[in-house]
VOKOL-967782 format. One line per field, with one value per residue (C-alpha): chain; residue in three letters; residue number from 1; x, y, z. Coordinates in steps of 0.2 Angstrom, whole numbers, plus 5000, padded with zeros to 4 digits. Layout:
kette: [A,...] .
rest: [ALA,...] .
nr: [NUM,...] .
px: [X,...] .
py: [Y,...] .
pz: [Z,...] .
This chain:
kette: [A,A,A,A,A,A,A,A,A,A,A,A,A,A,A,A,A,A,A,A,A,A,A,A,A,A,A,A,A,A,A,A,A,A,A,A,A,A,A,A,A,A,A,A,A,A,A,A,A,A,A,A,A,A,A,A,A,A,A,A,A,A,A,A,A,A,A,A,A,A,A,A,A,A,A,A,A,A,A,A,A,A,A,A,A,A,A,A,A,A,A,A,A,A,A,A,A,A,A,A,A,A,A,A,A,A,A,A,A,A,A,A,A,A,A,A,A,A,A,A,A,A,A,A,A,A,A,A,A,A,A,A,A,A,A,A,A,A,A,A,A,A,A,A,A,A,A,A,A,A,A,A,A,A,A,A,A,A,A,A,A,A,A,A,A,A,A,A,A,A,A,A,A,A,A,A,A,A,A,A,A,A,A,A,A,A,A,A,A,A,A,A,A,A,A,A,A,A,A,A,A,A,A,A,A,A,A,A,A,A,A,A,A,A,A,A,A,A,A,A,A,A,A,A,A,A,A,A,A,A,A,A,A,A,A,A,A,A,A,A,A,A,A,A,A,A,A,A,A,A,A,A,A,A,A,A,A,A,A,A,A,A,A,A,A,A,A,A,A,A,A,A,A,A,A,A,A,A,A,A,A,A,A,A,A,A,A,A,A,A,A,A,A,A,A,A,A,A,A,A,A,A,A,A,A,A,A,A,A,A,A,A,A,A,A,A,A,A,A,A,A,A,A,A,A,A,A,A,A,A,A,A,A,A,A,A,A,A,A,A,A,A,A,A,A,A,A,A,A,A,A,A,A,A,A] .
rest: [MET,ASN,ASN,ARG,TYR,VAL,PHE,LEU,THR,GLY,ALA,ASP,LEU,ALA,ASN,LEU,ASP,ALA,ARG,SER,GLN,GLN,ALA,SER,ALA,ARG,TYR,ARG,ILE,LEU,LEU,PRO,GLY,ARG,VAL,LEU,ARG,ASP,GLN,GLY,LEU,ASP,VAL,ALA,VAL,TRP,SER,VAL,THR,VAL,LYS,LEU,ASN,PRO,SER,GLU,ILE,GLY,PRO,GLU,ASP,ARG,VAL,THR,VAL,MET,GLN,LEU,LYS,ALA,ASP,SER,LYS,ARG,VAL,GLU,ASP,ARG,ARG,ARG,LEU,TYR,VAL,ALA,LEU,ALA,GLU,ALA,ALA,ARG,ALA,ARG,ALA,ALA,CYS,LEU,ARG,PHE,ASP,ILE,SER,ASN,TYR,ASN,GLU,ASN,PHE,ASP,ASP,LEU,ASP,ARG,HIS,ILE,ILE,ALA,LEU,ALA,ASP,VAL,VAL,SER,VAL,PRO,SER,GLU,GLY,MET,ARG,ASP,VAL,LEU,GLY,ALA,ALA,LEU,GLY,SER,ASP,ALA,ALA,ARG,LYS,LEU,ALA,VAL,ILE,GLU,ASP,ALA,TYR,GLU,MET,PRO,HIS,GLY,ALA,PRO,ARG,PHE,GLU,PRO,GLU,GLN,GLY,GLN,VAL,ARG,ALA,LEU,TRP,PHE,GLY,PHE,PRO,SER,THR,GLU,HIS,PHE,THR,ALA,LEU,CYS,GLU,MET,ILE,ARG,THR,LEU,GLU,ALA,GLN,ALA,ARG,VAL,ILE,ILE,GLU,LEU,HIS,LEU,VAL,SER,TRP,PRO,GLY,LEU,GLU,ILE,LYS,CYS,ALA,GLU,VAL,LEU,GLY,PRO,LEU,SER,LYS,VAL,HIS,LEU,ARG,LEU,THR,PRO,TRP,SER,VAL,GLU,ALA,THR,GLN,ARG,ALA,LEU,ALA,ALA,CYS,ASP,VAL,VAL,LEU,LEU,PRO,GLY,ALA,MET,GLY,ALA,SER,THR,LEU,ALA,LYS,SER,HIS,ASN,ARG,LEU,VAL,GLU,THR,LEU,ARG,SER,GLY,ARG,LEU,ALA,LEU,CYS,ALA,PRO,LEU,PRO,ALA,TYR,ARG,GLU,LEU,ALA,ASP,TYR,CYS,CYS,VAL,GLY,ASP,MET,ALA,GLU,SER,LEU,ALA,TRP,ALA,LEU,HIS,ASN,PRO,HIS,ASP,VAL,GLN,SER,ARG,ILE,ARG,ALA,GLY,GLN,ALA,TYR,ILE,GLU,THR,ARG,PHE,ALA,PRO,ALA,VAL,VAL,ALA,ALA,LYS,TRP,ILE,THR,LEU,SER,ASP,SER,LEU,ALA,THR,LYS,ARG,GLY,ILE,GLN,LYS,PRO,GLN,ALA,ASN,GLY,SER,VAL,PHE,THR,GLY] .
nr: [1,2,3,4,5,6,7,8,9,10,11,12,13,14,15,16,17,18,19,20,21,22,23,24,25,26,27,28,29,30,31,32,33,34,35,36,37,38,39,40,41,42,43,44,45,46,47,48,49,50,51,52,53,54,55,56,57,58,59,60,61,62,63,64,65,66,67,68,69,70,71,72,73,74,75,76,77,78,79,80,81,82,83,84,85,86,87,88,89,90,91,92,93,94,95,96,97,98,99,100,101,102,103,104,105,106,107,108,109,110,111,112,113,114,115,116,117,118,119,120,121,122,123,124,125,126,127,128,129,130,131,132,133,134,135,136,137,138,139,140,141,142,143,144,145,146,147,148,149,150,151,152,153,154,155,156,157,158,159,160,161,162,163,164,165,166,167,168,169,170,171,172,173,174,175,176,177,178,179,180,181,182,183,184,185,186,187,188,189,190,191,192,193,194,195,196,197,198,199,200,201,202,203,204,205,206,207,208,209,210,211,212,213,214,215,216,217,218,219,220,221,222,223,224,225,226,227,228,229,230,231,232,233,234,235,236,237,238,239,240,241,242,243,244,245,246,247,248,249,250,251,252,253,254,255,256,257,258,259,260,261,262,263,264,265,266,267,268,269,270,271,272,273,274,275,276,277,278,279,280,281,282,283,284,285,286,287,288,289,290,291,292,293,294,295,296,297,298,299,300,301,302,303,304,305,306,307,308,309,310,311,312,313,314,315,316,317,318,319,320,321,322,323,324,325,326,327,328,329,330,331,332,333,334,335,336,337,338,339,340,341,342,343,344,345,346,347,348,349,350,351,352,353,354,355] .
px: [5001,5007,5003,5005,5013,5025,5034,5048,5054,5063,5047,5037,5022,5009,4998,4993,4982,4998,5004,5022,5034,5045,5041,5047,5036,5020,5025,5032,5023,5006,4999,5002,4999,4981,4977,4982,4972,4957,4957,4957,4974,4984,4997,5007,5019,5034,5043,5060,5055,5047,5051,5048,5052,5061,5052,5035,5040,5031,5037,5023,5026,5032,5045,5049,5064,5063,5080,5084,5086,5101,5092,5087,5105,5113,5101,5111,5096,5086,5100,5103,5084,5084,5097,5090,5074,5081,5091,5077,5066,5080,5080,5060,5050,5043,5054,5063,5063,5074,5068,5080,5072,5088,5105,5116,5129,5117,5120,5133,5138,5122,5113,5125,5122,5104,5107,5116,5102,5088,5080,5076,5080,5067,5071,5060,5067,5078,5091,5094,5094,5109,5118,5116,5121,5136,5141,5137,5143,5135,5129,5118,5114,5105,5094,5088,5070,5061,5044,5039,5034,5014,5007,4998,4991,4972,4968,4969,4961,4975,4978,4991,4984,4998,4994,5002,5020,5019,5023,5018,5031,5033,5048,5045,5053,5068,5083,5098,5115,5112,5095,5100,5114,5103,5089,5101,5109,5091,5086,5102,5098,5080,5084,5096,5087,5068,5057,5043,5042,5043,5034,5043,5035,5046,5036,5051,5059,5059,5073,5077,5072,5084,5098,5094,5095,5112,5119,5111,5110,5097,5084,5073,5065,5063,5052,5054,5042,5042,5029,5034,5032,5018,5008,4994,5004,5012,4994,4988,5004,5002,4983,4989,5004,5006,5021,5033,5052,5062,5081,5094,5113,5120,5127,5125,5110,5101,5104,5096,5080,5062,5049,5038,5040,5036,5022,5014,5015,5005,4993,4989,4987,5003,5017,5035,5050,5063,5083,5089,5089,5085,5068,5061,5069,5058,5042,5049,5033,5023,5033,5048,5065,5082,5084,5071,5071,5069,5056,5046,5046,5040,5026,5020,5018,5010,4997,4986,5001,5005,4988,4988,5004,4998,4982,4993,5003,4989,4982,5000,5004,4987,4995,5011,5011,4993,4993,4984,4996,5011,5003,5000,5019,5023,5012,5017,5036,5033,5021,5033,5046,5036,5028,5046,5046,5029,5020,5002,4997,4988,4969,4960,4941,4939,4948,4965,4971,4977,4986] .
py: [5000,5017,5035,5030,5041,5028,5029,5017,5015,5005,5007,4991,5000,4987,5002,5020,5014,5006,5013,5018,5023,5031,5050,5052,5037,5047,5065,5061,5047,5042,5059,5066,5050,5048,5066,5060,5044,5053,5065,5049,5048,5031,5030,5015,5011,4999,4993,4985,4973,4963,4956,4969,4967,4983,4979,4984,5003,5010,5024,5037,5033,5047,5038,5045,5035,5039,5039,5022,5022,5014,4998,4995,4999,4986,4973,4968,4961,4977,4988,4978,4979,4998,5001,4991,5000,5017,5013,5006,5021,5032,5022,5018,5031,5047,5055,5051,5061,5056,5062,5065,5067,5066,5072,5064,5050,5039,5049,5040,5034,5026,5042,5051,5038,5040,5059,5057,5048,5058,5072,5082,5080,5085,5091,5096,5113,5127,5123,5105,5112,5124,5111,5098,5108,5114,5097,5089,5104,5114,5101,5092,5107,5113,5098,5102,5108,5111,5102,5102,5088,5088,5090,5074,5081,5086,5104,5110,5126,5138,5136,5143,5143,5136,5134,5147,5142,5126,5124,5106,5105,5092,5085,5072,5063,5051,5054,5054,5058,5076,5077,5070,5081,5096,5089,5088,5105,5113,5104,5110,5128,5127,5119,5134,5148,5144,5153,5140,5121,5112,5096,5089,5075,5066,5055,5046,5029,5019,5024,5040,5049,5037,5042,5061,5058,5050,5063,5078,5070,5077,5089,5101,5112,5100,5084,5071,5058,5047,5040,5028,5036,5033,5045,5043,5047,5062,5067,5066,5073,5089,5091,5090,5101,5121,5122,5111,5112,5111,5112,5109,5110,5118,5105,5099,5087,5100,5115,5103,5100,5100,5110,5096,5097,5115,5113,5099,5109,5124,5113,5106,5124,5125,5137,5131,5137,5134,5133,5146,5133,5139,5130,5137,5155,5154,5153,5165,5175,5160,5153,5159,5158,5159,5157,5145,5151,5169,5164,5155,5170,5182,5169,5168,5187,5188,5174,5183,5187,5169,5164,5176,5170,5152,5158,5166,5152,5139,5151,5152,5133,5129,5138,5128,5112,5105,5088,5094,5108,5096,5084,5098,5103,5084,5084,5100,5095,5077,5082,5097,5085,5072,5087,5092,5073,5075,5064,5070,5072,5057,5055,5059,5054,5054,5070,5076,5083,5101,5102] .
pz: [5000,4995,5000,5019,5034,5040,5057,5059,5079,5091,5103,5105,5097,5088,5082,5086,5101,5110,5126,5129,5143,5130,5130,5111,5106,5114,5109,5092,5085,5095,5098,5080,5072,5079,5074,5055,5057,5064,5049,5037,5032,5032,5045,5050,5064,5061,5076,5074,5088,5074,5058,5042,5025,5017,5000,5009,5008,4993,4981,4988,5007,5018,5030,5046,5054,5074,5083,5091,5109,5117,5122,5104,5097,5108,5100,5083,5074,5077,5072,5055,5053,5056,5045,5031,5031,5032,5016,5008,5012,5004,4989,4988,4997,4993,5007,5022,5037,5052,5070,5083,5101,5111,5109,5123,5126,5114,5098,5088,5070,5067,5070,5058,5044,5046,5045,5028,5021,5027,5016,5032,5050,5063,5081,5095,5099,5093,5106,5099,5081,5087,5097,5084,5069,5077,5080,5063,5051,5038,5027,5040,5048,5032,5035,5052,5055,5072,5076,5094,5106,5106,5124,5131,5148,5150,5151,5170,5177,5182,5200,5213,5231,5243,5261,5273,5276,5265,5246,5237,5224,5210,5200,5187,5174,5171,5182,5170,5178,5173,5179,5195,5198,5195,5205,5220,5218,5217,5233,5241,5236,5242,5259,5262,5255,5255,5267,5268,5269,5252,5251,5236,5226,5215,5201,5195,5195,5213,5225,5217,5235,5243,5232,5235,5253,5252,5242,5253,5270,5283,5275,5287,5275,5260,5263,5249,5243,5229,5217,5203,5187,5174,5163,5176,5190,5182,5179,5196,5203,5192,5198,5215,5216,5218,5208,5197,5198,5182,5186,5174,5172,5157,5145,5127,5131,5143,5131,5117,5128,5122,5130,5134,5154,5154,5142,5151,5167,5159,5151,5168,5175,5186,5188,5183,5191,5178,5174,5162,5147,5130,5128,5144,5140,5125,5136,5150,5150,5157,5169,5182,5173,5184,5203,5210,5229,5223,5209,5222,5234,5221,5216,5235,5235,5218,5217,5204,5193,5194,5188,5174,5168,5167,5159,5145,5143,5141,5127,5119,5119,5110,5095,5095,5105,5103,5094,5080,5076,5077,5066,5054,5054,5050,5035,5029,5030,5023,5008,5002,5000,4991,4980,4974,4968,4958,4971,4976,4993,5001,5001,5016,5018,5000,4994,4993,5010,5009,5027] .
């Protein structure tokens, strides 16, 4: 079958209704892919966790190759199949897009090979485009295009109503080495400077609170508790908190971070206190960027301004991070490449889709 939008991934996804712990699979395949499907377009998800035949790629397919995670790269059969499918897409398909969701120690020669094959390379932020462009050189840099992560959280009413003398704070996500270091530094700063008790809820991998305690020692102002990560646990925690803490140390992978944690926080109606990373500075009008103890003190003295910031942020993210907006960017980018080769746009609900 031709005229499909095909996503090739290392995630174990049987179809667009699958669930995944991989943020990139949810933000950059499932959410926009469901929008395309709901619009009547033909969307296929191919996982290298199952056997696939490169000859199934058709001449009118728009193929997106998703960056492999480290666990899939270590499985030789998956790695070979991934390369074979990408090379077949280069030779047979209407266009080949490589999507890079992370720039870290997992970025390697395999990624560079797929970049060389691709017509275009999509990344989730301007910061990643800058970091990746500098690392790859001018030829590859010309292929880079920004398509943001789609949000997945339900809309929450703006709220900032901490109890007297206490703030319910939240940190969520995977504790990579850089994230863990930044988290501990943030806790140490808040312990020394905060003027209120901070009930810090960690929604992450089990044992993180123990690791923090081992590094930081006894804490009197910051009280830690942990809930194992899941999308549902994150949603509940966002609804229950007063403020979300988004620390980050300066480095290649953090400078290349996407906006997704901040966007999910705003979508949920909560204030984010953020490190001055490029993705967060872009949305500085809708959060607090800089010293977290100072930002928290400002927020506690200006609760009405906080809610106004959140409300404005919610309006803004609808124009840029809504799944339908992100899906439209996928379509525009892929179809523009196919059109250059004289291939008509796919049919949607019986008519040519116009984007």
